[in-house]
N, C-alpha and C positions, 0 to 999 in steps of 0.2 A: 456111403460117406454119414458122418455121425451126426443125428441133429443138434444144433444150436439152439443157446435161449433167443440170439437173434430171429431165427427160424420161428420158432413159438411167437415170439415176438409181432412179427410180420403177419402168421396167419391171423391172429387174434385183433391186430390193429391199437396192442400196445404197445409199452417202450420196455426196454432193453430191464431197465431199470425195476420195471413193475413185476416182472416173471421171476427178474433177482431177488424181490423182496418177497417174493411167494415161497422163494425156494428157502429164503433164511426166516420166515417167518416171523414178518414182521408186522405190527398188529393195523398200520394203515392201510393196507390193499383192503376194499368192499368183501366181503362173504361173496359175493355172486363173482364177482373181477377173481379171486381165488379159484373157485371153484373149474369158473372156463380155464385156468390157466395147467391147472392137475391135471383137468381132464384129456385137453390136449397135449400136456407133458406123456399121459398115459398113450395118447391113442400114435403115437409118433413115439413110444417106448425112451423117450428120454434119459441121457443118463450124464449124471455130471462129470465135467471134466478134469479131474483131481490134477492133473499136472497143472492144469490154468488156473486151477484155486489156489494153489501153493506158489505157484508166481503170483498174484495179485494179492496174496495173505503175507506172503515169507515165511510160511509155515508149513512144517513136510511132519509127517507121523512115521516116514522111513527110515531109516538111518543105513549106513554102507561105509564100511571099514574101508578106509586108506592106507594100505601098509606097500613100502618099499618094494619090498623079496618076497614072492609066497613059495619060493625053494627054499628059504632060509627056514630051517625047524619052528623058531620061535611066531615067526609071522603065519606058517603054516598050520599050528596048531592052535593059535589065534584065531585066524582067518573059522576053522572050524568050531570052536566052543562060541561066538559072537551071537551066532542067532539062538542058541541054548541059553542063554546070556540075558537078551532080549527078550524070549519068553519069561522068562521067568519074574520078570517086570513088567511084565504084561506090556509090552511096548511095539509096536511093528517094524520086523526090520526089511 
């Protein structure tokens, strides 16, 4: 099961907000607390949940085309070209 910020906060006796602020490198967290949180994250191999982050922020680096019909030659060709076009613009697709 994936490690959550809630698990790290519970283990260290701090709030989830504190763990979140450490992740976002806020200045109002003491160095001692920051080091404790980062150490625990490393011990548990914490990986941020990018889907959850996208839901909270409303931003997502991934783009997916929505096309009506991949059988039609125009959309089929466009679908194949889409990832290359994103790569040329340094955008994750």
